[in-house]
C-alpha positions in Angstrom: 0.0 -0.1 -0.2 1.3 3.4 -0.7 1.1 5.5 2.8 0.6 9.1 0.7 -2.5 10.5 2.3 -5.3 11.5 0.0 -5.3 15.1 -0.8 -8.6 14.6 -3.0 -11.5 16.1 -0.9 -13.1 19.3 -1.6 -15.5 20.5 1.0 -18.8 19.5 -0.9 -17.4 15.7 -1.8 -16.5 15.3 1.9 -19.6 16.7 3.2 -21.8 14.6 0.8 -19.8 11.7 2.2 -20.2 12.1 6.1 -23.4 11.1 7.5 -25.6 13.6 9.5 -25.1 11.7 12.5 -21.3 11.5 12.5 -18.5 10.0 10.6 -18.7 6.9 8.2 -17.6 3.4 10.0 -15.6 1.4 7.9 -14.3 -2.2 9.2 -11.1 -3.6 8.3 -10.5 -7.2 8.4 -7.0 -7.7 7.9 -4.6 -10.4 9.5 -0.8 -8.2 8.4 -1.0 -6.1 11.3 1.2 -3.3 10.0 -0.8 -2.8 7.2 -4.0 -3.0 9.3 -2.5 -0.1 11.6 -1.8 1.9 8.5 -4.9 1.6 6.9 -6.7 2.7 10.7 -4.2 5.5 10.7 -4.8 6.9 7.3 -8.4 6.3 7.1 -8.9 8.0 10.4 -6.8 11.2 9.4 -9.1 11.5 6.4 -12.4 11.6 8.8 -13.3 7.9 8.6 -14.1 5.8 12.0 -12.1 2.7 11.8 -12.5 -0.6 13.8 -9.9 -3.7 13.2 -10.0 -7.1 13.0 -7.4 -9.7 12.4 -9.4 -12.8 12.2 -12.1 -14.0 9.8 -14.7 -15.3 12.4 -14.0 -12.3 14.8 -14.7 -9.9 11.8 -17.7 -11.5 10.6 -19.2 -11.3 14.1 -18.4 -7.3 13.8 -19.9 -7.3 10.5 -22.9 -8.9 11.4 -23.9 -6.0 13.8 -24.8 -3.7 10.9 -23.1 -0.6 12.4 -20.4 -0.4 9.5 -21.1 1.8 6.2 -18.1 -0.2 4.7 -15.7 -3.3 5.2 -12.1 -3.6 3.8 -11.7 -7.3 3.5 -8.8 -9.4 3.0 -8.8 -12.6 1.5 -6.2 -14.8 3.3 -7.2 -14.6 7.1 -7.0 -17.0 10.2 -10.4 -19.0 11.2 -12.5 -18.0 8.1 -11.0 -16.8 4.6 -12.4 -13.8 3.2 -14.6 -15.1 0.7 -16.2 -17.1 3.2 -17.0 -14.1 5.1 -18.5 -12.3 2.3 -20.4 -15.3 1.1 -22.0 -15.9 4.6 -22.6 -11.9 5.3 -24.7 -11.9 1.7 -26.3 -15.2 2.6 -27.2 -13.6 5.8 -28.7 -10.5 3.7 -26.2 -8.4 5.3 -25.3 -5.8 2.3 -22.8 -3.5 3.7 -20.6 -2.7 0.6 -17.4 -5.0 0.7 -14.2 -3.9 -1.0 -12.0 -7.1 -1.1 -8.1 -7.1 -1.1 -7.0 -9.6 -3.6 -3.7 -10.9 -4.5 -1.2 -9.1 -7.2 -2.4 -9.8 -10.8 -4.9 -12.5 -9.1 -7.5 -12.6 -12.1 -8.9 -15.6 -10.5 -9.3 -14.1 -6.7 -10.8 -10.5 -8.6 -13.5 -12.9 -10.4 -14.1 -15.1 -7.1 -14.3 -11.8 -4.9 -17.2 -10.5 -6.9 -18.9 -13.9 -7.4 -18.9 -14.3 -3.6 -20.8 -10.8 -3.3 -18.1 -8.4 -2.9 -18.9 -4.8 -4.5 -15.4 -3.9 -5.5 -11.6 -5.5 -5.1 -8.1 -4.0 -5.0 -5.1 -5.9 -5.6 -2.3 -5.6 -3.6 0.1 -3.5 -3.4 -2.8 -1.0 -3.6 -2.7 2.9 -3.6 -4.3 4.4 -0.3 -5.7 7.4 -2.5 -7.6 5.0 -4.9 -9.0 3.0 -1.2 -10.1 6.6 -0.5 -12.0 7.1 -3.7 -13.2 3.6 -3.9 -15.0 3.9 -0.3 -16.6 7.4 -1.2 -17.7 6.2 -4.6 -19.3 3.0 -2.7 -20.9 5.3 -0.1 -22.2 8.0 -2.7 -23.6 5.0 -4.4 -25.6 4.0 -1.3 -26.8 7.7 -0.1 -27.9 8.8 -3.8 -30.3 6.2 -4.4 -33.9 6.1 -4.1 -34.7 3.0 -2.2 -38.0 2.2 -3.3 -38.7 -0.8 -5.6 -37.8 -0.2 -9.5 -40.5 -1.7 -11.6 -40.5 -2.2 -15.4 -43.6 -4.5 -16.5 -43.3 -7.6 -15.0 -39.1 -7.0 -13.8 -38.8 -5.6 -10.2 -35.7 -4.6 -8.7 -35.8 -4.4 -4.6 -32.7 -1.9 -3.6 -33.5 -2.7 0.1 -33.3 -6.4 0.2 -31.1 -6.2 -3.3 -33.7 -9.0 -4.9 -34.7 -9.1 -8.7 -37.7 -10.7 -9.7 -39.6 -11.2 -13.0 -43.2 -12.8 -13.0 -42.3 -13.2 -9.3 -39.4 -15.7 -10.1 -36.3 -14.5 -8.0 -33.2 -14.0 -10.2 -29.9 -14.1 -8.6 -27.4 -11.4 -9.4 -23.6 -10.4 -8.5 -23.1 -7.4 -7.1 -22.1 -5.8 -10.2 -25.1 -7.0 -12.1 -27.4 -5.9 -9.8 -25.7 -2.4 -9.8 -25.7 -2.4 -13.7 -29.8 -3.3 -13.8 -30.1 -0.7 -11.1 -28.6 1.8 -13.1 -30.7 1.0 -16.2 -34.0 0.6 -14.2 -33.6 4.0 -12.8 -33.9 5.6 -16.3 -36.6 3.3 -18.3 -37.0 3.8 -22.0 -33.9 6.4 -21.9 -30.6 5.4 -23.5 -27.8 5.3 -20.6 -24.0 6.0 -21.9 -21.3 3.3 -21.7 -19.3 6.0 -19.8 -22.0 6.6 -17.5 -22.5 3.1 -16.6 -18.6 2.6 -15.9 -19.0 5.8 -13.7 -21.7 4.5 -11.7 -21.1 1.0 -11.5 -17.2 0.8 -11.6 -16.4 3.8 -10.4 -14.9 7.2 -11.9 -11.2 6.1 -11.4 -12.0 2.6 -13.1 -8.8 2.2 -15.4 -9.6 -1.2 -16.9 -11.2 -2.1 -20.3 -14.4 -0.2 -20.9 -15.6 -3.2 -22.9 -16.5 -4.8 -19.5 -20.1 -3.1 -19.6 -20.8 -5.0 -22.7 -19.6 -8.1 -21.0 -22.0 -7.5 -18.1 -24.8 -6.2 -20.2 -24.3 -10.2 -22.0 -24.5 -11.4 -18.4 -27.9 -9.7 -17.6 -29.3 -10.4 -20.9 -28.6 -14.5 -20.0 -30.4 -14.1 -16.7 -33.2 -11.6 -17.0 -34.3 -11.8 -20.6 -33.4 -15.2 -22.4 -35.0 -17.4 -19.8 -38.2 -15.2 -20.0 -38.5 -15.1 -23.9 -37.7 -11.7 -23.2 -35.5 -9.1 -24.9 -36.1 -5.7 -22.7 -31.9 -4.8 -22.4 -31.3 -3.1 -26.0 -27.8 -2.2 -27.3 -28.0 1.1 -28.8 -25.0 1.1 -31.2 -22.9 4.2 -30.7 -24.8 5.4 -27.7 -25.7 3.1 -24.9 -28.0 0.9 -23.6 -31.6 0.8 -22.8 -34.1 -0.8 -20.6 -37.7 -0.5 -22.3 -39.2 1.5 -25.2 -39.2 5.3 -25.0 -42.1 7.3 -23.5 
């Protein structure tokens, strides 16, 4: 991890990121003591309230309390690894945003992190500035959203329970698929540009291949459209993506 403090954070962004009743609470589950302490100091200096756990089971118990706004979760932990911690929390319907710390160049680690329910991941060694930006993006995403269910014809998405149903049949989605569908359902009948989806779902600091949007649109089609004989999710070539016909 780079130990440079983030200098980003103009007053407006900072104000938007702090709860009305106090600082944003972050749980760091990391068994490497020096790294965990560095994260606690750095995030504390950025205005976060930080609690640290060095053990998987202990971290799971803390996370179950629901008192945290975000979790930074390592994979390799004593007692229970990060995948199992994440999977258990999601199975218990604890939807606190999770950033998982994966091995350097660990594509399989990253894929499994998302499959088990993590919202985002960072590969070690990572930039502290990027971690802060990702935490802020996750919190903005949560605070900006209207929590009423989103419904398009027979397709319904509930931002609170994080469940998606079509014809009352529940459709399991990964966190990234869920976020992408939510971004589209908030603008039914409108074309949403790929760049907007990248910012909303992957974060404005995303530096990967922008074609990841097309990949995930394909995943969504195979889950929400094709099994039901539908084709609601459209690609508008050169413009973006749309669910539903224009009003």
